[in-house]
C-alpha positions in Angstrom: -1.7 11.3 9.9 -0.6 7.7 9.7 -0.6 5.0 7.1 -3.2 2.5 8.1 -4.4 0.3 5.2 -3.3 -1.4 2.1 -6.4 -1.8 0.0 -7.1 -4.3 -2.9 -10.0 -3.8 -5.2 -11.0 -7.3 -6.3 -13.9 -9.4 -7.6 -13.7 -12.0 -4.8 -12.6 -10.2 -1.6 -13.0 -13.3 0.6 -10.8 -15.5 -1.6 -8.1 -13.0 -2.2 -8.2 -11.8 1.4 -7.7 -15.3 2.7 -4.7 -15.8 0.4 -3.0 -12.6 1.6 -3.9 -13.1 5.3 -2.1 -16.5 5.1 0.8 -15.0 3.1 1.3 -12.2 5.6 0.5 -14.3 8.7 -2.2 -11.7 9.4 -5.1 -11.9 11.8 -8.5 -11.7 10.1 -10.5 -9.0 11.8 -13.6 -8.8 9.5 -14.9 -11.3 6.9 -18.0 -11.2 4.8 -19.0 -12.0 1.2 -17.8 -8.7 -0.1 -15.2 -7.6 2.5 -12.2 -9.0 4.3 -9.8 -7.1 6.6 -6.7 -8.6 8.2 -4.1 -7.0 10.5 -0.3 -7.3 10.3 1.2 -6.5 13.7 4.5 -4.7 13.4 5.2 -3.7 17.0 3.5 -2.3 20.1 0.5 -0.2 18.9 1.8 -0.4 15.3 0.0 -2.3 12.5 -0.9 -2.3 8.9 -4.3 -3.6 7.8 -4.8 -5.4 4.5 -8.3 -4.6 3.2 -10.2 -6.3 0.3 -13.4 -5.1 -1.3 -15.1 -4.9 -4.7 -13.9 -2.2 -7.1 -15.9 1.1 -7.5 -14.3 1.5 -10.9 -12.8 -1.4 -12.8 -9.0 -1.1 -12.5 -7.2 -0.9 -15.8 -3.6 -0.5 -17.0 -0.4 -1.3 -15.2 -0.2 -1.8 -11.4 1.3 1.3 -9.8 1.6 -0.1 -6.3 2.7 -3.6 -5.3 4.1 -5.5 -2.4 7.7 -6.6 -2.0 7.7 -9.4 0.5 10.7 -10.2 2.7 12.6 -13.3 1.5 16.2 -12.8 2.6 18.2 -15.9 3.0 15.0 -17.9 3.2 13.8 -16.6 -0.1 13.3 -20.1 -1.7 11.3 -21.4 1.2 9.1 -18.3 1.2 8.5 -18.7 -2.5 7.6 -22.4 -2.0 5.1 -21.5 0.8 3.4 -18.8 -1.3 3.1 -21.2 -4.3 1.5 -23.7 -2.0 -1.0 -21.0 -0.9 -2.1 -20.4 -4.5 0.4 -17.9 -5.9 2.0 -18.6 -9.3 5.2 -17.6 -11.1 4.8 -14.4 -13.1 6.8 -12.9 -16.0 6.4 -9.1 -16.2 9.6 -8.6 -18.2 11.8 -8.6 -15.1 14.6 -10.6 -16.8 17.5 -11.9 -14.7 17.0 -10.4 -11.3 17.7 -11.6 -7.7 14.1 -11.3 -6.6 11.3 -13.6 -7.5 8.1 -12.3 -9.2 4.9 -14.1 -8.4 1.2 -13.3 -8.9 -1.6 -13.7 -6.4 -4.8 -15.7 -7.2 -6.3 -12.5 -8.8 -3.2 -12.0 -11.1 -1.7 -9.1 -9.2 2.1 -9.3 -9.4 4.3 -9.0 -6.3 7.9 -9.8 -5.4 9.8 -11.9 -2.9 13.0 -10.1 -2.2 16.5 -11.3 -1.9 18.7 -10.6 1.2 19.2 -6.8 1.5 20.5 -4.8 4.5 17.5 -2.5 4.3 15.1 -5.4 4.9 17.2 -7.2 7.5 15.2 -6.3 10.6 12.0 -4.7 11.6 10.1 -4.7 8.3 7.7 -7.6 9.1 6.5 -9.7 6.2 6.3 -6.8 3.8 9.7 -5.4 3.0 8.6 -2.5 0.8 5.7 -0.9 -0.9 7.0 0.4 -4.3 4.7 3.2 -5.7 5.0 4.7 -9.2 5.8 8.4 -9.2 6.1 11.1 -11.9 8.4 13.0 -9.5 9.9 11.0 -6.7 11.4 14.0 -4.9 8.0 15.8 -4.9 6.0 12.7 -4.0 8.3 11.7 -1.2 7.6 15.0 0.4 3.8 14.5 0.0 3.8 11.0 1.4 6.1 11.9 4.3 3.7 14.6 5.3 0.5 12.5 5.1 2.0 9.4 6.8 4.5 10.9 9.3 7.1 8.6 7.8 10.7 9.8 7.3 13.3 9.4 4.5 15.9 6.7 5.1 19.6 7.5 5.4 20.4 5.6 2.1 17.5 6.8 -0.1 15.5 10.1 0.1 12.8 8.5 -2.0 12.3 5.6 0.5 10.2 6.4 3.6 9.9 4.4 6.8 8.0 4.8 10.1 10.2 6.8 12.5 10.4 3.7 14.8 12.3 1.9 12.1 9.6 -0.8 12.0 7.4 -1.8 9.1 8.0 -1.7 5.3 9.6 1.0 3.2 7.4 3.1 1.1 9.5 3.5 -2.1 8.7 6.3 -4.6 9.8 4.8 -8.0 10.0 6.6 -11.4 6.9 5.7 -13.2 7.1 3.8 -16.6 4.1 5.8 -17.8 1.6 8.3 -16.4 -1.4 7.1 -14.5 -4.3 6.5 -16.8 -6.9 4.6 -14.8 -7.8 3.3 -11.3 -5.3 0.9 -9.8 -5.9 -2.4 -8.0 -4.1 -1.3 -4.9 -4.1 1.9 -3.0 -3.2 3.2 0.5 -5.3 4.7 3.3 -4.2 7.2 5.9 -5.9 8.2 9.1 -5.6 11.6 10.7 -4.6 11.8 14.4 -7.1 13.8 16.6 -4.7 16.7 16.6 -4.9 16.9 12.8 -8.6 17.8 12.9 -8.7 19.7 16.2 -8.7 23.1 14.5 -10.7 22.1 11.4 -12.2 18.9 10.1 -10.9 19.9 6.6 -7.3 20.3 7.8 -6.2 16.9 6.4 -7.7 17.7 3.0 -6.1 21.2 3.0 -2.8 19.5 3.6 -3.3 17.2 0.7 -4.0 20.1 -1.6 -1.2 22.2 -0.2 1.2 19.4 -1.0 0.1 19.2 -4.7 -2.5 16.5 -4.3 -6.2 16.7 -5.0 -9.6 15.7 -3.6 -11.2 13.4 -6.1 -14.8 13.2 -7.2 -16.3 10.9 -4.6 -17.7 7.5 -5.7 -20.7 7.6 -3.4 -22.3 10.0 -0.9 -21.9 9.6 2.9 -18.6 7.6 2.9 -16.6 7.8 6.2 -13.5 8.6 4.1 -12.5 11.0 1.4 -10.9 9.7 -1.8 -7.9 11.9 -2.7 -4.9 11.6 -5.0 -1.2 12.3 -4.6 0.5 14.7 -7.1 1.1 11.8 -9.5 -2.6 10.8 -9.4 -2.2 7.8 -7.2 -5.3 7.3 -5.0 -5.1 7.7 -1.3 -8.1 7.7 1.0 -8.2 9.9 4.1 -10.1 7.9 6.7 -12.5 9.4 9.2 -12.9 12.5 7.1 -16.2 12.9 5.3 -16.1 14.1 1.7 -16.8 17.7 1.1 -20.4 18.4 0.1 
């Protein structure tokens, strides 16, 4: 399987999607009143799509996934550009830190990172995807299996595409257990070989790794809503929910 989408649940998908498409210098692929999808190209045949749609369940509680954008030596200029696009400064109790915390037009916090060796080359506009985890060792194994990404040399809880391109997926100790749906989640797509023997193989993998198949929000969806072992939502694309 591979990591394909970062998904925002939001009340105004077009407005928020336009902000993030501009922020990430992404190509808008689909746009309607209730859906926007934009593509971030990372290399030959490698991309991440940013997808925006209305929430099935109202997100509540703290954000468990957010974006760390690459700032580096141009951090101040990146922050100024994002503010001009509609971001605003945010205080989430970060204190005196070298990164800058902003909020998008819907109030979702994200960070613009300082210069770090891990973000120096190949990440694209998104340096990292920090995800709350009750057990980073366990969840790193789960996400490595469902994305095909591998641990970095410096941090076994930070995964990256084997090519070295794209953001880090960072499993971070959670400040509190998951209690409600989150604004952001990730989607993975099986390769044809993943379903060659059984259409349910990707879901079996999720279960075998300690994840779960969730109650589905609607019948007939072309994806299955699952959860990692810490309860973070992940959708398996192209696999119909079990009856």
